[in-house]
Jmol script that loads the backbone (N, CA, C; Angstrom):
load data "model"
ATOM      1  N   MET A   1      -8.118  -7.256  11.921  1.00  0.00           N
ATOM      2  CA  MET A   1      -8.864  -6.552  10.638  1.00  0.00           C
ATOM      3  C   MET A   1      -9.891  -6.585  10.056  1.00  0.00           C
ATOM      4  N   THR A   2     -10.346  -5.679   9.378  1.00  0.00           N
ATOM      5  CA  THR A   2     -11.668  -6.019   9.088  1.00  0.00           C
ATOM      6  C   THR A   2     -12.125  -6.117   7.606  1.00  0.00           C
ATOM      7  N   ASP A   3     -12.598  -7.089   7.386  1.00  0.00           N
ATOM      8  CA  ASP A   3     -13.078  -7.200   6.017  1.00  0.00           C
ATOM      9  C   ASP A   3     -13.148  -5.691   5.379  1.00  0.00           C
ATOM     10  N   GLU A   4     -13.494  -4.755   6.019  1.00  0.00           N
ATOM     11  CA  GLU A   4     -13.890  -3.189   4.785  1.00  0.00           C
ATOM     12  C   GLU A   4     -11.661  -2.172   4.912  1.00  0.00           C
ATOM     13  N   LYS A   5     -11.632  -2.643   6.496  1.00  0.00           N
ATOM     14  CA  LYS A   5     -10.742  -1.569   6.072  1.00  0.00           C
ATOM     15  C   LYS A   5      -9.920  -2.540   5.190  1.00  0.00           C
ATOM     16  N   MET A   6      -9.401  -4.050   5.471  1.00  0.00           N
ATOM     17  CA  MET A   6      -8.927  -4.814   4.295  1.00  0.00           C
ATOM     18  C   MET A   6      -8.919  -4.716   2.734  1.00  0.00           C
ATOM     19  N   GLU A   7     -10.068  -3.988   2.572  1.00  0.00           N
ATOM     20  CA  GLU A   7     -10.877  -3.577   0.951  1.00  0.00           C
ATOM     21  C   GLU A   7     -10.155  -2.198   0.911  1.00  0.00           C
ATOM     22  N   ALA A   8     -10.231  -1.679   1.758  1.00  0.00           N
ATOM     23  CA  ALA A   8      -9.803  -0.543   1.332  1.00  0.00           C
ATOM     24  C   ALA A   8      -8.134  -0.040   1.417  1.00  0.00           C
ATOM     25  N   ILE A   9      -7.022  -0.992   2.193  1.00  0.00           N
ATOM     26  CA  ILE A   9      -6.133  -0.842   2.086  1.00  0.00           C
ATOM     27  C   ILE A   9      -5.669  -1.876   0.844  1.00  0.00           C
ATOM     28  N   GLN A  10      -6.301  -2.124   0.181  1.00  0.00           N
ATOM     29  CA  GLN A  10      -6.027  -3.602  -0.774  1.00  0.00           C
ATOM     30  C   GLN A  10      -6.099  -1.919  -2.150  1.00  0.00           C
ATOM     31  N   ASN A  11      -7.478  -1.654  -2.123  1.00  0.00           N
ATOM     32  CA  ASN A  11      -7.369  -0.481  -3.189  1.00  0.00           C
ATOM     33  C   ASN A  11      -6.627   0.727  -3.049  1.00  0.00           C
ATOM     34  N   VAL A  12      -6.324   0.517  -1.913  1.00  0.00           N
ATOM     35  CA  VAL A  12      -5.332   2.213  -2.018  1.00  0.00           C
ATOM     36  C   VAL A  12      -3.649   1.386  -3.291  1.00  0.00           C
ATOM     37  N   VAL A  13      -3.594   0.632  -2.257  1.00  0.00           N
ATOM     38  CA  VAL A  13      -2.383  -0.037  -3.068  1.00  0.00           C
ATOM     39  C   VAL A  13      -2.246  -0.805  -4.306  1.00  0.00           C
ATOM     40  N   ASP A  14      -4.047  -1.154  -4.121  1.00  0.00           N
ATOM     41  CA  ASP A  14      -3.605  -1.296  -6.363  1.00  0.00           C
ATOM     42  C   ASP A  14      -3.675   0.509  -7.400  1.00  0.00           C
ATOM     43  N   ARG A  15      -3.986   1.135  -6.418  1.00  0.00           N
ATOM     44  CA  ARG A  15      -3.908   2.249  -6.913  1.00  0.00           C
ATOM     45  C   ARG A  15      -2.282   2.943  -7.404  1.00  0.00           C
ATOM     46  N   VAL A  16      -1.432   2.875  -6.057  1.00  0.00           N
ATOM     47  CA  VAL A  16      -0.207   2.515  -6.014  1.00  0.00           C
ATOM     48  C   VAL A  16       0.941   2.266  -7.128  1.00  0.00           C
ATOM     49  N   THR A  17       0.184   0.847  -6.822  1.00  0.00           N
ATOM     50  CA  THR A  17       0.918  -0.039  -7.883  1.00  0.00           C
ATOM     51  C   THR A  17       0.819  -0.041  -9.005  1.00  0.00           C
ATOM     52  N   SER A  18      -0.504   0.636  -9.620  1.00  0.00           N
ATOM     53  CA  SER A  18      -0.473   0.801 -10.852  1.00  0.00           C
ATOM     54  C   SER A  18       0.354   1.557 -11.495  1.00  0.00           C
ATOM     55  N   TRP A  19       0.461   2.917 -10.835  1.00  0.00           N
ATOM     56  CA  TRP A  19       2.055   4.171 -11.593  1.00  0.00           C
ATOM     57  C   TRP A  19       3.042   3.668 -11.412  1.00  0.00           C
ATOM     58  N   GLN A  20       3.204   3.294  -9.941  1.00  0.00           N
ATOM     59  CA  GLN A  20       4.767   3.111  -9.372  1.00  0.00           C
ATOM     60  C   GLN A  20       5.649   3.338 -10.297  1.00  0.00           C
ATOM     61  N   ASP A  21       5.594   2.422 -11.547  1.00  0.00           N
ATOM     62  CA  ASP A  21       6.975   2.094 -12.111  1.00  0.00           C
ATOM     63  C   ASP A  21       7.843   3.065 -12.155  1.00  0.00           C
ATOM     64  N   GLY A  22       9.007   3.071 -11.096  1.00  0.00           N
ATOM     65  CA  GLY A  22      10.514   4.907 -11.908  1.00  0.00           C
ATOM     66  C   GLY A  22       9.969   5.245 -10.699  1.00  0.00           C
ATOM     67  N   ALA A  23       8.769   5.357  -9.733  1.00  0.00           N
ATOM     68  CA  ALA A  23       8.539   6.566  -8.887  1.00  0.00           C
ATOM     69  C   ALA A  23      10.005   6.681  -8.095  1.00  0.00           C
ATOM     70  N   PRO A  24      10.152   7.657  -8.059  1.00  0.00           N
ATOM     71  CA  PRO A  24      11.467   8.505  -7.312  1.00  0.00           C
ATOM     72  C   PRO A  24      11.535   7.092  -5.602  1.00  0.00           C
ATOM     73  N   GLU A  25      12.196   7.079  -5.121  1.00  0.00           N
ATOM     74  CA  GLU A  25      12.321   6.682  -3.673  1.00  0.00           C
ATOM     75  C   GLU A  25      11.611   7.450  -2.700  1.00  0.00           C
ATOM     76  N   GLY A  26      10.811   7.217  -1.803  1.00  0.00           N
ATOM     77  CA  GLY A  26      10.321   8.012  -0.649  1.00  0.00           C
ATOM     78  C   GLY A  26       8.392   7.978  -1.349  1.00  0.00           C
ATOM     79  N   THR A  27       8.423   8.542  -3.042  1.00  0.00           N
ATOM     80  CA  THR A  27       6.999   7.924  -3.397  1.00  0.00           C
ATOM     81  C   THR A  27       6.058   7.466  -3.001  1.00  0.00           C
ATOM     82  N   VAL A  28       6.357   6.795  -3.145  1.00  0.00           N
ATOM     83  CA  VAL A  28       5.275   4.800  -3.196  1.00  0.00           C
ATOM     84  C   VAL A  28       4.746   5.164  -1.250  1.00  0.00           C
ATOM     85  N   GLU A  29       6.064   5.383  -0.389  1.00  0.00           N
ATOM     86  CA  GLU A  29       5.317   5.244   0.847  1.00  0.00           C
ATOM     87  C   GLU A  29       4.673   6.537   0.832  1.00  0.00           C
ATOM     88  N   ALA A  30       5.159   7.893   0.004  1.00  0.00           N
ATOM     89  CA  ALA A  30       4.110   8.902   0.092  1.00  0.00           C
ATOM     90  C   ALA A  30       2.415   9.164   0.509  1.00  0.00           C
ATOM     91  N   GLU A  31       2.356   8.437  -1.196  1.00  0.00           N
ATOM     92  CA  GLU A  31       1.821   8.512  -1.752  1.00  0.00           C
ATOM     93  C   GLU A  31       0.121   7.232  -1.001  1.00  0.00           C
ATOM     94  N   LEU A  32       1.094   6.025  -0.073  1.00  0.00           N
ATOM     95  CA  LEU A  32       0.400   5.212   0.949  1.00  0.00           C
ATOM     96  C   LEU A  32      -0.778   5.863   1.838  1.00  0.00           C
ATOM     97  N   ARG A  33      -0.098   6.243   2.305  1.00  0.00           N
ATOM     98  CA  ARG A  33      -0.184   7.555   3.340  1.00  0.00           C
ATOM     99  C   ARG A  33      -1.243   8.295   3.040  1.00  0.00           C
ATOM    100  N   LYS A  34      -0.927   9.104   1.904  1.00  0.00           N
ATOM    101  CA  LYS A  34      -2.021   9.671   1.365  1.00  0.00           C
ATOM    102  C   LYS A  34      -3.535   8.784   1.549  1.00  0.00           C
ATOM    103  N   GLY A  35      -2.713   7.857   0.542  1.00  0.00           N
ATOM    104  CA  GLY A  35      -4.548   7.328   0.588  1.00  0.00           C
ATOM    105  C   GLY A  35      -4.909   6.818   1.076  1.00  0.00           C
ATOM    106  N   PHE A  36      -4.164   6.383   2.313  1.00  0.00           N
ATOM    107  CA  PHE A  36      -4.952   5.924   3.257  1.00  0.00           C
ATOM    108  C   PHE A  36      -5.251   6.879   4.125  1.00  0.00           C
ATOM    109  N   GLY A  37      -5.527   8.272   3.708  1.00  0.00           N
ATOM    110  CA  GLY A  37      -5.836   9.353   5.013  1.00  0.00           C
ATOM    111  C   GLY A  37      -7.232   9.422   4.387  1.00  0.00           C
ATOM    112  N   GLU A  38      -6.904   9.470   2.870  1.00  0.00           N
ATOM    113  CA  GLU A  38      -8.179   9.953   1.387  1.00  0.00           C
ATOM    114  C   GLU A  38      -9.506   9.647   1.798  1.00  0.00           C
ATOM    115  N   VAL A  39      -9.182   7.531   2.221  1.00  0.00           N
ATOM    116  CA  VAL A  39     -10.309   6.662   2.401  1.00  0.00           C
ATOM    117  C   VAL A  39     -10.305   6.425   4.204  1.00  0.00           C
ATOM    118  N   GLY A  40      -9.719   6.496   4.743  1.00  0.00           N
ATOM    119  CA  GLY A  40      -9.963   7.204   6.701  1.00  0.00           C
ATOM    120  C   GLY A  40      -9.177   5.528   6.784  1.00  0.00           C
ATOM    121  N   VAL A  41      -8.173   4.889   6.669  1.00  0.00           N
ATOM    122  CA  VAL A  41      -8.184   4.069   7.316  1.00  0.00           C
ATOM    123  C   VAL A  41      -6.511   4.258   7.845  1.00  0.00           C
ATOM    124  N   GLU A  42      -6.679   4.012   9.479  1.00  0.00           N
ATOM    125  CA  GLU A  42      -5.277   4.492   9.895  1.00  0.00           C
ATOM    126  C   GLU A  42      -3.960   2.886   9.874  1.00  0.00           C
ATOM    127  N   VAL A  43      -3.263   2.759   9.259  1.00  0.00           N
ATOM    128  CA  VAL A  43      -1.959   1.668   8.868  1.00  0.00           C
ATOM    129  C   VAL A  43      -0.538   2.019   9.676  1.00  0.00           C
ATOM    130  N   SER A  44      -0.296   1.379  10.342  1.00  0.00           N
ATOM    131  CA  SER A  44       1.320   1.984  11.260  1.00  0.00           C
ATOM    132  C   SER A  44       1.916   1.641   9.759  1.00  0.00           C
ATOM    133  N   ASP A  45       3.201   2.432  10.735  1.00  0.00           N
ATOM    134  CA  ASP A  45       3.698   3.233   9.685  1.00  0.00           C
ATOM    135  C   ASP A  45       4.949   1.696   9.303  1.00  0.00           C
ATOM    136  N   ASP A  46       5.114   0.677  10.534  1.00  0.00           N
ATOM    137  CA  ASP A  46       6.047  -0.231   9.075  1.00  0.00           C
ATOM    138  C   ASP A  46       5.372  -0.762   9.167  1.00  0.00           C
ATOM    139  N   ASP A  47       3.337  -1.109   8.654  1.00  0.00           N
ATOM    140  CA  ASP A  47       2.502  -2.031   7.468  1.00  0.00           C
ATOM    141  C   ASP A  47       2.985  -1.048   6.473  1.00  0.00           C
ATOM    142  N   THR A  48       2.813   0.128   6.758  1.00  0.00           N
ATOM    143  CA  THR A  48       3.302   1.319   5.227  1.00  0.00           C
ATOM    144  C   THR A  48       4.527   0.467   4.824  1.00  0.00           C
ATOM    145  N   ARG A  49       5.639   0.698   5.646  1.00  0.00           N
ATOM    146  CA  ARG A  49       6.884   0.463   4.841  1.00  0.00           C
ATOM    147  C   ARG A  49       6.696  -1.422   4.037  1.00  0.00           C
ATOM    148  N   LYS A  50       5.783  -1.718   4.186  1.00  0.00           N
ATOM    149  CA  LYS A  50       6.411  -3.648   4.563  1.00  0.00           C
ATOM    150  C   LYS A  50       5.342  -3.105   2.975  1.00  0.00           C
ATOM    151  N   LEU A  51       5.038  -2.655   2.441  1.00  0.00           N
ATOM    152  CA  LEU A  51       3.523  -2.812   1.414  1.00  0.00           C
ATOM    153  C   LEU A  51       4.208  -1.505   0.373  1.00  0.00           C
ATOM    154  N   ALA A  52       4.551  -0.809   1.087  1.00  0.00           N
ATOM    155  CA  ALA A  52       5.848   0.111  -0.240  1.00  0.00           C
ATOM    156  C   ALA A  52       6.509  -0.577  -0.563  1.00  0.00           C
ATOM    157  N   ASP A  53       7.669  -0.856   0.514  1.00  0.00           N
ATOM    158  CA  ASP A  53       8.406  -2.489  -0.191  1.00  0.00           C
ATOM    159  C   ASP A  53       7.998  -3.331  -1.067  1.00  0.00           C
ATOM    160  N   ALA A  54       6.903  -3.827  -0.732  1.00  0.00           N
ATOM    161  CA  ALA A  54       6.268  -4.583  -1.557  1.00  0.00           C
ATOM    162  C   ALA A  54       6.546  -4.014  -2.839  1.00  0.00           C
ATOM    163  N   ILE A  55       5.421  -3.408  -3.119  1.00  0.00           N
ATOM    164  CA  ILE A  55       5.073  -2.776  -4.561  1.00  0.00           C
ATOM    165  C   ILE A  55       6.565  -2.180  -5.207  1.00  0.00           C
ATOM    166  N   GLU A  56       7.751  -1.922  -4.755  1.00  0.00           N
ATOM    167  CA  GLU A  56       8.553  -1.493  -5.223  1.00  0.00           C
ATOM    168  C   GLU A  56       9.535  -2.918  -5.998  1.00  0.00           C
ATOM    169  N   SER A  57       9.060  -3.673  -5.226  1.00  0.00           N
ATOM    170  CA  SER A  57      10.140  -4.670  -5.528  1.00  0.00           C
ATOM    171  C   SER A  57       9.748  -6.055  -5.542  1.00  0.00           C
ATOM    172  N   GLU A  58       7.992  -6.085  -6.319  1.00  0.00           N
ATOM    173  CA  GLU A  58       7.093  -7.013  -7.081  1.00  0.00           C
ATOM    174  C   GLU A  58       6.660  -6.520  -8.100  1.00  0.00           C
ATOM    175  N   HIS A  59       6.318  -5.334  -7.910  1.00  0.00           N
ATOM    176  CA  HIS A  59       5.925  -4.767 -10.322  1.00  0.00           C
ATOM    177  C   HIS A  59       5.318  -5.234 -10.558  1.00  0.00           C
ATOM    178  N   GLY A  60       4.037  -6.114  -9.592  1.00  0.00           N
ATOM    179  CA  GLY A  60       2.694  -6.512  -9.862  1.00  0.00           C
ATOM    180  C   GLY A  60       1.780  -6.716  -9.665  1.00  0.00           C
ATOM    181  N   ALA A  61       1.243  -6.962  -9.521  1.00  0.00           N
ATOM    182  CA  ALA A  61       0.107  -7.201  -8.618  1.00  0.00           C
ATOM    183  C   ALA A  61       0.213  -7.366  -7.024  1.00  0.00           C
ATOM    184  N   VAL A  62       0.107  -6.549  -6.103  1.00  0.00           N
ATOM    185  CA  VAL A  62       0.318  -7.212  -4.649  1.00  0.00           C
ATOM    186  C   VAL A  62      -0.638  -7.611  -3.196  1.00  0.00           C
ATOM    187  N   SER A  63      -0.404  -8.227  -2.730  1.00  0.00           N
ATOM    188  CA  SER A  63      -1.958  -8.669  -2.213  1.00  0.00           C
ATOM    189  C   SER A  63      -0.991  -7.775  -0.570  1.00  0.00           C
ATOM    190  N   ALA A  64      -2.310  -7.238  -0.032  1.00  0.00           N
ATOM    191  CA  ALA A  64      -1.806  -6.428   0.711  1.00  0.00           C
ATOM    192  C   ALA A  64      -2.562  -7.258   1.882  1.00  0.00           C
ATOM    193  N   GLU A  65      -3.045  -8.092   1.717  1.00  0.00           N
ATOM    194  CA  GLU A  65      -3.600  -9.073   3.529  1.00  0.00           C
ATOM    195  C   GLU A  65      -2.193 -10.163   3.133  1.00  0.00           C
ATOM    196  N   ARG A  66      -1.454 -10.670   1.735  1.00  0.00           N
ATOM    197  CA  ARG A  66      -0.323 -11.436   2.410  1.00  0.00           C
ATOM    198  C   ARG A  66       1.135 -10.729   2.824  1.00  0.00           C
ATOM    199  N   VAL A  67       0.901  -9.356   2.796  1.00  0.00           N
ATOM    200  CA  VAL A  67       1.986  -8.668   3.115  1.00  0.00           C
ATOM    201  C   VAL A  67       1.756  -8.493   4.106  1.00  0.00           C
ATOM    202  N   LEU A  68       0.836  -8.048   4.400  1.00  0.00           N
ATOM    203  CA  LEU A  68       0.441  -7.997   6.198  1.00  0.00           C
ATOM    204  C   LEU A  68       0.305  -9.447   6.885  1.00  0.00           C
ATOM    205  N   ALA A  69       0.439  -9.699   6.544  1.00  0.00           N
ATOM    206  CA  ALA A  69       0.091 -11.800   7.466  1.00  0.00           C
ATOM    207  C   ALA A  69       1.301 -11.639   7.736  1.00  0.00           C
ATOM    208  N   GLY A  70       2.104 -11.644   6.608  1.00  0.00           N
ATOM    209  CA  GLY A  70       3.957 -12.139   6.723  1.00  0.00           C
ATOM    210  C   GLY A  70       5.008 -11.761   8.255  1.00  0.00           C
TER     211      GLY A  70
END
end "model"
wireframe off; spacefill off
backbone 0.3
color backbone group
């Protein structure tokens, strides 16, 4: 994955993380997909779910690179 793509993914993750607390079930994943579309990066369904799960469970800063590497 290129640095530019990872940076774009991280920016979307940071944006969604900043307001996700208390979001209805499924909202985080939907907003990630929307954000990825807006910045023009393709992220697999599996990776999107991993990121959504991390955002919902960690309640703080999420490292997209760490989540996707694991």
